[in-house]
C-alpha positions in Angstrom: -156.7 112.5 -37.4 -156.6 109.2 -39.2 -154.0 110.5 -41.7 -151.2 111.1 -39.1 -151.9 107.7 -37.6 -151.4 106.0 -41.0 -148.2 107.8 -41.7 -146.9 106.9 -38.2 -147.8 103.2 -38.8 -146.0 103.2 -42.2 -142.9 104.8 -40.7 -142.8 102.1 -38.0 -143.1 99.4 -40.6 -140.2 100.8 -42.6 -138.1 101.2 -39.5 -138.8 97.6 -38.6 -137.6 96.4 -42.0 -134.4 98.4 -41.7 -133.7 96.9 -38.3 -134.4 93.4 -39.5 -132.0 93.9 -42.4 -129.3 95.0 -40.0 -129.9 92.3 -37.5 -130.3 89.4 -39.8 -127.8 88.4 -42.5 -126.8 85.3 -44.4 -123.2 84.4 -44.0 -121.4 82.1 -46.5 -118.4 80.0 -45.5 -115.8 78.2 -47.7 -112.3 76.8 -47.3 -109.6 78.2 -49.7 -106.6 76.5 -51.3 -104.5 77.2 -48.2 -107.0 75.6 -45.8 -108.2 78.9 -44.5 -111.9 79.3 -43.6 -113.3 82.4 -45.3 -116.7 84.0 -44.4 -118.5 86.5 -46.7 -121.9 88.1 -46.6 -122.8 87.7 -50.2 -122.9 84.7 -52.6 -121.3 86.9 -55.3 -118.1 87.2 -53.1 -117.6 83.4 -53.3 -115.2 82.3 -56.1 -116.8 79.9 -58.5 -114.4 77.0 -57.7 -115.5 77.0 -54.0 -119.2 77.1 -54.5 -119.6 73.3 -54.4 -118.4 73.2 -50.8 -120.4 76.2 -49.7 -122.0 76.5 -46.3 -124.3 79.2 -45.3 -126.2 80.1 -42.1 -128.4 82.9 -40.9 -126.7 85.3 -38.4 -128.5 87.5 -35.9 -126.8 90.3 -34.2 -128.7 93.4 -33.0 -127.4 96.6 -34.6 -124.7 94.9 -36.7 -124.4 95.1 -40.5 -123.8 92.1 -42.7 -120.2 93.3 -43.3 -119.6 93.5 -39.6 -120.9 90.0 -39.0 -118.8 88.6 -41.8 -115.7 90.4 -40.4 -116.3 89.0 -36.9 -116.7 85.5 -38.2 -113.5 85.8 -40.3 -111.6 87.1 -37.3 -112.8 84.2 -35.2 -111.7 81.8 -37.9 -108.2 83.4 -38.0 -107.9 83.1 -34.2 -108.8 79.5 -34.3 -106.3 78.8 -37.1 -103.6 80.6 -35.2 -104.3 78.4 -32.1 -104.2 75.2 -34.2 -101.0 76.3 -35.8 -99.4 77.1 -32.4 -100.6 73.7 -31.0 -99.1 71.8 -33.9 -95.8 73.6 -33.6 -95.6 72.9 -29.8 -96.3 69.2 -30.4 -93.6 68.9 -33.0 -91.0 70.8 -30.8 -91.8 68.7 -27.8 -91.5 65.5 -29.8 -88.1 66.6 -31.1 -86.9 67.3 -27.6 -87.7 63.8 -26.5 -85.4 62.5 -29.3 -82.4 64.6 -28.1 -79.9 63.9 -25.4 -77.3 66.5 -24.4 -73.8 65.1 -24.3 -70.3 66.4 -23.6 -67.8 66.2 -26.4 -64.2 66.7 -25.2 -60.8 65.1 -25.9 -62.2 63.1 -28.8 -64.7 61.4 -26.5 -68.5 61.6 -26.3 -69.8 61.5 -22.7 -73.4 60.3 -22.5 -75.6 60.5 -19.4 -76.8 57.0 -18.3 -79.2 56.2 -15.5 -78.8 52.7 -13.8 -81.6 51.2 -11.8 -81.3 48.3 -9.4 -83.6 47.3 -6.5 -85.7 50.4 -6.9 -82.8 52.7 -6.5 -80.9 54.6 -9.3 -77.5 56.0 -10.0 -76.7 58.7 -12.6 -73.5 58.1 -14.5 -71.6 59.7 -17.4 -70.3 57.1 -19.8 -67.9 57.2 -22.7 -69.6 56.1 -26.0 -67.2 53.5 -27.2 -67.9 51.6 -30.4 -64.7 49.6 -29.8 -66.0 48.1 -26.5 -67.8 44.8 -26.7 -69.6 45.2 -23.4 -70.8 48.1 -21.2 -68.5 48.5 -18.2 -69.3 50.7 -15.1 -66.8 51.9 -12.6 -67.7 50.4 -9.2 -67.4 53.7 -7.3 -70.0 55.3 -9.6 -72.6 52.8 -8.4 -71.8 53.1 -4.7 -75.4 54.1 -4.0 -76.7 50.8 -5.2 -76.7 47.5 -3.4 -76.4 45.0 -6.2 -75.6 41.3 -6.4 -72.6 40.3 -8.5 -71.0 37.2 -10.0 -67.6 36.7 -11.6 -67.4 38.2 -15.0 -63.9 37.2 -16.1 -61.2 39.6 -17.2 -61.2 42.7 -19.5 -58.3 44.1 -21.4 -57.3 47.7 -20.5 -55.0 50.3 -22.1 -51.4 49.2 -22.0 -52.1 45.6 -22.7 -53.0 44.5 -19.1 -56.2 43.0 -17.9 -58.5 43.6 -14.9 -61.0 41.4 -13.2 -64.7 42.2 -13.8 -68.0 41.4 -12.1 -71.2 40.8 -13.9 -74.5 42.5 -12.7 -78.0 42.1 -14.0 -79.5 45.5 -13.6 -83.2 46.1 -13.4 -83.0 48.8 -16.0 -80.7 51.2 -17.9 -82.0 54.5 -19.2 -80.4 56.4 -22.0 -82.3 59.1 -23.8 -85.7 57.7 -24.8 -84.4 54.1 -24.3 -85.4 52.2 -21.1 -83.9 48.8 -21.4 -84.9 46.2 -18.8 -82.9 43.3 -17.4 -79.6 44.5 -18.7 -76.4 42.6 -18.0 -73.3 44.8 -17.7 -69.8 44.6 -16.3 -68.5 46.4 -13.2 -64.8 47.0 -12.5 -62.9 48.5 -9.6 -61.2 51.3 -11.4 -57.7 52.0 -10.1 -55.5 55.0 -10.6 -56.3 58.7 -11.2 -59.8 59.9 -12.2 -60.5 59.6 -15.9 -63.5 62.0 -16.0 -66.1 59.3 -16.7 -67.9 56.4 -15.1 -67.1 53.7 -17.6 -67.8 52.7 -21.2 -71.0 52.4 -23.1 -70.3 49.5 -25.3 -71.7 47.8 -28.4 -74.0 45.5 -26.4 -76.2 48.6 -26.2 -75.2 50.7 -29.2 -75.8 47.9 -31.7 -79.5 48.0 -30.8 -79.9 51.8 -30.9 -80.2 54.1 -33.9 -78.5 57.4 -33.2 -76.5 60.2 -34.7 -74.1 62.6 -32.9 -74.5 66.3 -33.6 -71.1 67.5 -32.6 -71.8 71.2 -33.2 -74.8 71.2 -30.8 -73.4 68.4 -28.6 -76.4 66.3 -28.9 -77.3 62.7 -29.6 -80.2 62.5 -32.0 -82.1 59.2 -31.5 -83.9 57.7 -34.5 -82.2 60.2 -36.8 -84.3 59.4 -39.8 -87.5 60.1 -37.9 -85.9 63.1 -36.3 -85.1 64.5 -39.8 -88.7 63.9 -40.9 -90.0 65.9 -37.9 -87.6 68.7 -38.5 -88.8 68.9 -42.2 -92.4 69.0 -41.0 -91.6 71.9 -38.6 -89.9 73.8 -41.4 -92.8 73.2 -43.7 -95.2 74.4 -41.0 -93.3 77.6 -40.6 -93.0 78.4 -44.3 -96.3 77.2 -45.7 -98.9 77.1 -42.9 -97.8 80.0 -40.8 -100.6 82.6 -40.4 -100.0 85.8 -42.3 
């Protein structure tokens, strides 16, 4: 009767060793030339040039083979890399959008959206970008929702050689694209005659302090164009080099 017992005990020992082998495996991790994390279940699968950075850990998973464990770790690493890639791309796209302002290009004029703030109230206007105008000039009727204080501003020359009286206003703030300029002095005129399709002129008193480029095809102003180009290049590089397979 002792003989069957000894055979049974040996069988259980062998079964225990098999289960331990399946449940316990050493996983090796390295980062390849493209920055990808790679997990393998054998040191022989690690290229020689990556062995100096090698990390390993004991993995336990009931009923799973070493190959299954390695595959799961590799899949998790790929998912994490995909998430990181998507996050980087979203951040770049959002940053680019903050550096764009939609404009309307018509009749050889560029109409720019400009928000004017005075006394806690604001008015939205559409101004002609005019590099030939010394000062920014608003039409009075475009600011009818604001109650602002004025002082004499002199006279401004208009088309046809005439002149028109202006008023000077110190606005709390003028917002154009990413620019929010405080304590801005601008001119206000009482526009006479037919509608001209805009609310005044955005002059060099603002434009000389802003870096911009007009994309006529997409009808956009690109603020800080050098920085904008750098971000576009980073986005293209991300798509061509770092995009997951």
